[in-house]
C-alpha positions in Angstrom: 6.4 11.0 -12.2 6.2 7.3 -11.5 6.7 6.1 -8.0 9.4 3.4 -7.3 8.5 -0.2 -6.7 9.3 -2.1 -3.5 9.1 -5.8 -3.1 6.5 -7.2 -0.6 9.2 -8.8 1.5 11.1 -5.5 1.9 7.8 -3.7 2.6 7.0 -6.3 5.3 10.4 -5.6 6.9 9.9 -1.9 7.0 6.3 -2.2 8.3 7.4 -4.6 11.1 10.3 -2.2 12.2 7.8 0.7 12.3 9.8 2.4 9.5 6.9 2.8 7.1 3.1 3.0 6.7 1.4 0.4 4.6 -1.5 2.0 2.7 -4.1 -0.4 1.3 -6.2 1.2 -1.4 -8.5 -1.6 -2.1 -12.2 -1.6 -1.7 -13.8 -2.5 1.7 -15.2 -5.8 0.2 -11.7 -6.8 -0.8 -10.4 -6.7 2.8 -12.8 -9.5 3.6 -10.9 -11.7 1.2 -7.3 -10.8 2.2 -5.7 -8.2 4.4 -2.4 -7.3 6.1 -2.5 -6.7 9.8 -1.4 -3.1 10.6 -2.2 -1.6 7.1 -4.0 1.7 6.9 -7.1 1.2 4.7 -8.2 4.1 2.6 -9.9 3.0 -0.8 -8.6 4.5 -3.9 -11.7 6.6 -4.5 -11.4 8.2 -1.0 -7.8 9.2 -1.1 -8.3 12.8 -2.3 -10.7 13.6 0.5 -8.9 11.6 3.2 -5.4 12.6 2.3 -4.9 14.4 5.6 -5.0 11.0 7.3 -1.7 10.1 5.8 1.5 10.7 7.6 4.1 12.9 6.0 6.9 12.0 8.4 7.0 8.3 7.5 7.5 6.5 4.1 4.2 5.3 2.6 4.1 1.9 0.9 0.9 1.7 -1.3 -0.8 -1.7 -1.9 -3.8 -2.9 -3.9 -4.6 -6.4 -5.3 -2.0 -6.6 -8.1 -0.3 -3.2 -8.2 -2.2 -1.1 -10.7 -4.4 1.0 -8.5 -1.7 1.5 -5.9 0.6 2.8 -8.7 -2.0 5.4 -9.6 -2.4 6.3 -5.9 1.3 6.5 -5.3 1.8 8.7 -8.4 -1.1 11.0 -7.2 0.5 11.3 -3.7 3.9 12.2 -5.2 2.2 14.8 -7.5 0.5 16.2 -4.3 3.7 16.8 -2.3 4.4 13.4 -0.7 8.1 12.7 -1.1 8.6 9.2 0.2 6.1 6.9 -1.5 6.7 3.5 -3.1 4.3 1.1 -4.7 4.2 -2.5 -3.4 5.1 -4.6 -6.4 2.4 -7.2 -7.2 0.1 -6.1 -4.5 -1.4 -8.2 -1.8 -1.4 -11.2 -4.3 2.5 -11.0 -4.3 2.5 -10.3 -0.5 0.7 -13.7 0.0 3.3 -15.4 -2.2 6.4 -13.8 -0.7 5.5 -12.8 2.9 2.6 -14.6 4.4 0.4 -17.2 2.7 -2.1 -16.9 5.5 -3.1 -13.5 4.1 -5.0 -15.3 1.3 -5.5 -14.8 -2.3 -8.5 -14.0 -4.4 
């Protein structure tokens, strides 16, 4: 099953309203280049062993650099019982374009 996509602007609205959790699955070094305040950071390679850190009561919006890794993580989460997961289309790169240019691009 492929997780649905959500545009960065919609994801930002949900995050600001406290209606979702933004999960950033990029590597630690990538956070130095660009990051979204309030995001939960768990690198893709650590998801399986840290899955218990994820809330099941709120929607999870998964983000990476451009949307490929986050799609894989979102699909994995759905396969492992998470029911409300969406991939942020275009990742943090699109977030910088659509939501907040101060986030930066790399």
